[in-house]
Every structure is written in C-alpha cells, then in structure tokens.
N, C-alpha and C positions, 0 to 999 in steps of 0.2 A: 688787633683784632678781626682786619677786614680779612687777612689770610687765613687765618681760624676758623672765620664763618664759609670763604671759601673750600676752603680741603672738608668740614662738611659736611657743605652742598655737594661736593662729587661723590662722595662716599654714599649721603642717598641717593643722587642719583643711580648710581654704578647697582648699586642695590636692589633699586625699583629693576631696571635695566635687564639682572639677573634673575627678576623673581619670573616678568614677561616671560624670558630666554629657560627657564626651570618649569614653568606653565607647558610653554610651546613642545619642550623638550618632551614632557613628559603624558603631556595632553592627545585620545584618538583622534584625528579630526573628519570621520568621516562612516558610512557603515559598515564599507569593506575593511578598515581597522590603520587604515595608514597614520603610522606614529612616524612624528618628523625624528626622534629618539633612536629609532629603529636603523632607519634609514642611516642616519649619522654614523651608531656605533657597526652598523653592515657593513659599512664605507671604512670602517679603520680595522674591520677583518675583524670584529669582536661579534660575538652570537650574543641580541637581546635578550633571550630566554638562556635559564639554565638546563632544559630536556629538551631541546629541539625548538618546540610552539609550546610546551607545556612548563609547569616549573614558576620557578622565582625567574619575575619579572626586571631585568637587569636596568632598566631605562627607566622603570618605575623608582628604582631605589636610590638610585641617581639623579634624576630629578628632585623627588624628597631632599636627597641631599643637597641638591643647589640650591633651593625654595628656604631650606634651613638657616644656611650659611649666610644667603642674602636679606632673611629677616634679623638673625642676629647681628648682622652687619647697622642694618637699620632702626633698631633698636641702639645699638650701642651711639649711632652718628646723632641720636634725638637723647640719650640723657648726657652728649657735653653739650647741650647747646647753656649756652652763656648769656646770663639773668641777671648778670648784671648792672644793662641800660634800659631795663625796665624799671627796675627801683631806683627812687628818688631819694 
C-alpha cells in the first residue's frame, strides 16, 4: 500500500513539474518576445516557426502537447487513489 501511494505521489509530482515546464517552454517572457522554447528548438537546430517568423508556431504546439500529457498523467493518478483507508 505504501509503495502504491509513493508511486502515485511521484507521478503527481512529475506531472506538475511537466506542466510547469510546458508553461515555461511556450510562454513569451518579455516585450521583446523572448520564448524559452524557441531558444531550445533553435539550439537543437530546429525552426520554431513553419515559415520563418510566421506561420505555425511549433513551440506553442509542443508546449500544448506537453501540458496535455501532464494533465492526463495527473488525472490518471488521481483516479487511482485508494479510498479503502477512509471507509469504516
């Protein structure tokens, strides 16, 4: 039982950290348009936009996908909570 609760807790913590990373990855931080995710994609040799500086913003899509994965992980971990200890 304790192992199960620890693994659920780890999944929840991981999903919250992943949500925060997704938010930081896709958010523009100042008026000049600094985006952490754009710098990561550029550093990996990938373009962050489909057509130069216009078109589809791949960073935003990637951030949304990461956030969705984190959200689904969190929801799945909360549905696995064992309520047998609270029942009498």
